[in-house]
C-alpha positions as CSV (number, residue, x, y, z in Angstrom):
1,M,73.3,96.1,94.7
2,T,75.8,97.1,97.3
3,K,78.1,99.8,96.5
4,K,81.6,98.8,95.5
5,I,84.3,99.7,97.8
6,T,87.0,102.2,96.0
7,I,90.7,101.3,96.2
8,N,93.6,103.3,95.7
9,I,97.4,102.3,95.6
10,I,99.7,104.8,97.0
11,M,103.1,103.7,95.9
12,G,106.7,105.0,95.8
13,F,110.4,104.0,96.4
14,L,112.0,103.9,99.9
15,G,111.7,107.1,102.1
16,V,109.6,109.1,99.5
17,G,106.9,110.2,101.9
18,K,104.0,107.7,101.3
19,T,103.2,107.4,105.1
20,T,102.9,111.3,105.5
21,S,100.7,111.4,102.2
22,I,98.4,109.2,103.5
23,L,98.1,110.8,106.7
24,N,97.4,114.1,104.9
25,L,94.7,112.3,102.7
26,L,93.1,110.9,105.9
27,K,92.8,114.5,107.2
28,K,90.8,115.5,104.0
29,K,88.6,112.7,104.0
30,P,84.9,113.5,103.5
31,A,82.9,113.4,106.9
32,D,80.4,111.1,105.3
33,E,82.9,108.4,104.2
34,K,84.6,105.6,106.1
35,W,88.2,104.9,104.8
36,A,90.4,102.2,105.7
37,V,94.3,101.7,105.3
38,L,96.3,98.5,104.2
39,V,100.0,98.7,104.9
40,N,102.8,96.4,103.7
41,E,106.5,96.9,104.7
42,F,109.6,95.4,103.6
43,G,110.8,94.8,107.1
44,E,108.9,92.8,109.7
45,V,108.5,95.4,112.5
46,G,105.5,97.4,111.1
47,I,106.6,100.9,111.5
48,D,104.4,102.5,109.0
49,G,101.2,101.0,110.2
50,A,102.3,101.9,113.9
51,I,102.9,105.7,112.8
52,L,99.6,105.8,110.8
53,S,97.5,104.3,113.8
54,A,99.4,106.7,116.3
55,E,98.9,109.6,114.2
56,S,95.4,109.1,112.8
57,G,93.8,107.2,115.6
58,M,92.5,104.6,113.0
59,V,93.0,100.7,113.0
60,I,95.5,100.0,110.4
61,S,95.7,96.7,108.6
62,E,99.0,95.2,107.9
63,V,100.7,92.6,105.7
64,P,104.1,92.1,107.6
65,G,107.4,91.0,106.0
66,G,107.8,92.9,102.7
67,C,106.0,91.1,99.9
68,L,102.5,92.5,99.3
69,C,103.5,92.1,95.5
70,C,103.2,88.4,96.0
71,V,99.5,88.8,96.2
72,S,98.8,85.2,95.3
73,G,99.8,84.4,99.0
74,I,97.0,83.9,101.6
75,P,98.5,86.8,103.9
76,F,97.2,89.5,101.5
77,Q,93.9,87.9,100.9
78,V,93.4,87.4,104.6
79,A,94.2,91.0,105.4
80,L,92.0,92.4,102.7
81,A,89.0,90.1,103.4
82,N,89.3,90.8,107.2
83,L,89.5,94.5,106.6
84,I,86.5,94.5,104.3
85,A,84.4,92.4,106.7
86,Q,85.4,94.4,109.8
87,Q,85.6,97.7,108.8
88,K,83.2,97.9,105.8
89,P,84.9,100.9,104.3
90,D,83.8,103.0,101.5
91,R,87.6,103.5,100.4
92,I,90.8,101.7,101.0
93,L,94.1,103.1,100.6
94,I,96.9,100.6,100.0
95,E,100.5,101.3,100.6
96,P,102.8,98.8,99.3
97,T,106.5,98.6,100.4
98,G,108.7,100.8,98.7
99,L,110.7,97.9,97.3
100,G,107.6,96.1,96.1
101,H,106.6,95.6,92.4
102,P,103.1,96.8,92.0
103,K,102.3,94.9,88.8
104,N,101.1,91.7,90.5
105,L,99.2,93.7,93.1
106,I,97.1,95.5,90.3
107,R,96.5,92.3,88.4
108,S,95.1,90.7,91.5
109,L,92.9,93.5,92.3
110,M,91.5,93.5,88.7
111,S,90.8,89.7,89.1
112,K,86.9,88.7,88.7
113,E,86.7,87.7,92.4
114,Y,87.8,91.2,93.6
115,L,86.0,93.2,91.1
116,L,82.6,91.7,92.2
117,H,83.3,93.9,95.4
118,I,85.8,96.6,94.5
119,E,86.6,99.3,91.9
120,L,90.4,100.1,91.4
121,K,90.8,103.8,90.9
122,A,94.0,105.6,90.2
123,A,97.2,104.4,91.3
124,I,99.4,107.3,92.7
125,C,103.3,107.1,92.9
126,L,105.4,109.6,94.7
127,I,108.9,110.3,93.8
128,D,111.8,112.5,95.0
129,P,112.6,114.5,91.9
130,R,116.5,114.4,93.0
131,Q,116.2,110.5,92.4
132,L,115.9,111.0,88.6
133,Q,119.4,112.0,88.3
134,D,120.8,109.3,90.5
135,P,122.0,106.0,88.7
136,R,120.9,103.8,91.8
137,Y,117.1,104.8,90.9
138,Q,117.4,105.2,87.2
139,Q,118.7,101.8,86.8
140,H,116.4,100.2,89.6
141,E,113.6,98.2,87.7
142,T,111.0,98.6,90.5
143,F,111.6,102.2,90.9
144,N,111.0,102.6,87.1
145,D,108.1,100.4,87.0
146,Q,106.3,102.1,89.8
147,C,106.5,105.4,87.8
148,Y,105.3,103.7,84.5
149,L,102.3,101.9,86.2
150,A,101.0,105.2,88.0
151,D,98.2,106.9,86.7
152,V,99.2,110.0,88.9
153,L,103.0,110.8,89.1
154,V,103.6,113.1,92.2
155,A,106.9,115.0,92.8
156,N,107.3,115.2,96.7
157,K,109.8,117.0,99.0
158,T,109.9,119.6,96.2
159,D,111.1,122.2,98.9
160,K,114.6,120.6,98.6
161,C,114.6,120.7,94.8
162,N,116.1,123.1,92.3
163,E,114.7,124.2,88.9
164,Q,117.0,121.4,87.2
165,D,115.1,118.8,89.2
166,K,111.7,120.3,88.2
167,E,112.6,120.5,84.6
168,T,114.0,116.8,84.8
169,F,111.0,115.4,86.6
170,Y,108.5,117.1,84.0
171,Q,110.5,115.9,81.0
172,F,110.6,112.4,82.5
173,S,107.0,112.4,83.1
174,K,105.9,113.7,79.8
175,A,108.0,111.0,78.0
176,I,106.1,108.0,79.5
177,R,103.2,106.7,77.5
178,P,100.3,106.6,78.2
179,R,100.3,110.1,79.3
180,K,99.7,110.5,83.1
181,S,96.2,111.4,84.0
182,A,97.6,114.1,86.4
183,L,101.3,115.3,87.5
184,G,101.9,116.7,90.9
185,W,104.5,119.0,92.4
186,V,104.1,119.1,96.2
187,E,105.7,119.6,99.6
188,N,105.2,117.4,102.7
189,G,103.0,114.9,100.8
190,E,100.2,117.2,100.3
191,L,98.3,115.2,97.8
192,E,95.1,116.5,96.1
193,L,91.9,114.5,97.2
194,A,90.5,114.7,93.6
195,W,93.5,112.5,92.4
196,L,91.9,109.5,94.2
197,D,88.7,109.6,91.9
198,L,90.7,109.6,88.7
199,E,90.1,106.6,86.6
200,R,92.7,103.8,86.1
201,D,94.2,103.2,82.9
202,D,94.4,99.5,81.9
203,H,97.0,100.2,79.4
204,R,99.9,101.2,81.6
205,Q,102.7,98.9,81.1
206,V,105.9,98.3,83.0
207,L,109.3,99.4,81.4
208,G,111.6,96.4,82.3
209,L,111.3,93.2,80.1
210,N,111.8,91.0,83.4
211,S,109.2,92.7,85.3
212,G,106.9,89.8,85.5
213,H,109.7,87.9,87.4
214,H,109.9,88.7,91.1
215,H,112.6,87.3,93.3
216,H,112.2,87.9,97.1
217,H,113.7,86.0,99.8
218,H,111.6,85.6,103.2
219,S,113.8,85.5,106.1
220,S,111.0,83.4,108.1
221,D,109.8,80.1,107.0
222,E,106.7,81.4,105.4
223,K,104.4,79.1,103.7
224,D,101.3,81.4,103.3
225,E,99.8,80.1,106.5
226,G,98.4,83.5,107.3
227,L,99.2,86.7,108.9
228,K,101.9,86.8,111.5
229,L,102.2,90.2,113.3
230,V,105.2,90.7,115.7
231,S,104.9,90.8,119.4
232,L,106.7,90.2,122.4
233,V,106.0,87.6,125.1
234,A,105.5,88.3,128.6
235,G,108.7,89.5,130.2
236,Q,110.5,89.9,127.0
237,D,112.6,93.2,126.8
238,Y,113.1,93.1,122.9
239,Q,113.4,91.0,119.8
240,A,115.0,91.5,116.6
241,F,113.7,90.7,113.1
242,E,115.4,90.4,109.9
243,N,114.5,90.4,106.1
244,Q,116.1,90.7,102.6
245,G,115.4,90.9,98.9
246,M,115.5,93.0,95.9
247,G,119.1,93.9,96.7
248,Y,118.3,95.3,100.1
249,Y,118.4,94.2,103.8
250,S,116.3,95.3,106.8
251,L,116.9,94.7,110.6
252,G,114.3,95.8,112.9
253,W,113.6,95.6,116.7
254,L,110.5,95.7,118.8
255,L,111.2,96.8,122.4
256,A,109.0,96.6,125.5
257,E,107.4,99.7,127.0
258,N,109.8,99.6,130.0
259,Q,112.8,99.9,127.6
260,V,113.4,103.8,127.6
261,F,115.7,105.6,125.5
262,D,118.0,108.4,126.2
263,H,116.7,110.9,123.7
264,R,120.1,112.8,123.3
265,A,122.1,109.5,122.9
266,L,119.7,107.9,120.5
267,T,119.2,110.9,118.1
268,Q,123.2,111.4,118.0
269,W,123.6,107.7,117.3
270,L,121.1,107.8,114.6
271,M,122.5,110.8,112.9
272,L,125.9,109.1,112.4
273,L,124.4,106.0,110.9
274,D,125.6,105.4,107.4
275,V,122.6,103.5,105.9
276,E,119.9,104.1,103.3
277,R,117.0,104.5,105.7
278,V,116.0,104.5,109.3
279,K,112.4,104.9,110.8
280,G,111.0,104.3,114.2
281,L,108.5,105.1,117.0
282,L,110.7,105.1,120.1
283,I,109.8,105.7,123.7
284,T,112.4,108.2,125.1
285,D,112.8,110.3,128.2
286,Q,111.5,113.2,126.0
287,G,108.3,111.4,125.3
288,T,107.4,109.1,122.3
289,R,108.9,110.2,119.2
290,V,108.5,109.3,115.4
291,M,112.1,109.4,114.0
292,N,113.1,109.1,110.3
293,L,116.6,109.2,108.6
294,R,116.9,109.3,104.9
295,D,120.0,110.6,102.9
296,Q,121.6,111.5,106.0
297,V,118.9,113.8,106.9
298,F,117.3,113.3,110.3
299,T,113.7,114.3,111.4
300,E,111.6,113.6,114.4
301,M,108.2,114.5,115.7
302,P,106.3,113.6,118.9
303,T,103.4,111.1,118.9
304,R,101.1,109.5,121.3
305,K,101.9,106.9,123.9
306,L,102.7,103.5,122.5
307,Q,102.8,99.9,123.9
308,Y,106.2,99.1,122.2
309,S,109.2,100.9,120.7
310,R,109.8,100.0,117.1
311,I,113.1,100.6,114.7
312,E,114.0,99.5,111.4
313,I,117.1,100.0,109.5
314,I,117.0,99.3,105.6
315,D,120.4,99.4,103.6
316,N,121.6,98.1,100.4
317,K,124.4,96.1,102.1
318,K,124.0,93.5,104.8
319,I,123.9,95.0,108.4
320,N,126.1,94.0,111.1
321,K,123.3,92.7,113.6
322,E,125.5,92.2,116.6
323,A,127.3,95.6,116.3
324,V,124.3,97.6,115.5
325,E,122.1,96.0,118.2
326,R,124.8,96.6,120.7
327,A,124.9,100.4,119.8
328,L,121.1,100.6,120.0
329,L,120.7,99.1,123.3
330,A,123.5,101.3,124.8
331,C,121.2,104.2,124.2
332,R,118.7,102.9,126.7
333,L,118.2,104.6,130.1
334,F,118.7,102.0,132.8
335,I,115.8,103.0,135.3
336,K,115.7,101.0,138.5
């Protein structure tokens, strides 16, 4: 009998550090195992998949457009089937969008059709402990349900936390039933490899009464016709993409390699943006950079040369596309 493929879901709300955590796990991968990653994002531009690919050198599978939790759709089935057929991995790490509800994803992976080929192990949820004292998160159904459905609950970004945050995290965690298989208190997404092999508890339930109902608006005319990864046509300098759902809006751009940004102008503009989240891989006059903005904290790091620049803005209010696009494009260098 062919050995089943192990699957872990690595979930968590916007900007909590899922991508960094997966990169750290990939660095710890046993040499005799082949791993694969399936990424879904709320936006259409595919930032996390591009970051994972650039930093790990792996081919990353993506379900674009922010709705991996709508797993009855053909895009998810196609992506998972293709990944298994083409890469034949021993383990798959699935990173759902931070705004996605994991209940239906878990239910789908536990269906008879999948269980012939896969074994679903522990689901890991990352949270920023500071979020537990913020009403925006306390009252958000998806945030709570991610925490309740997880087998392992991990506090990340703990270098920015105080003793009260730590106490709140452990009190919150210990009140959840069934008890978590493990709790983590980590910095920089340093997940323990052993957590991946913990068993999944079928008795974990969501907190909200309405969690079975999922409302999501697809900005494109999507009728489960298959995967649609974004790209540019020959001669096209850039293209914008929009999405909305779960009370959030995303606006992203894909820009051709010849669209080089002035690093200083770009970073100054990003630091002044008053939005929930910005992430991007951008070609600048100082090289290609991974850029991140969350809670008005801006970070960046160098990465390898890429074919496109990608940037995405996510906020809980509608974004003025014309104004933001004008400001973004003004940060380009015009090289003759």
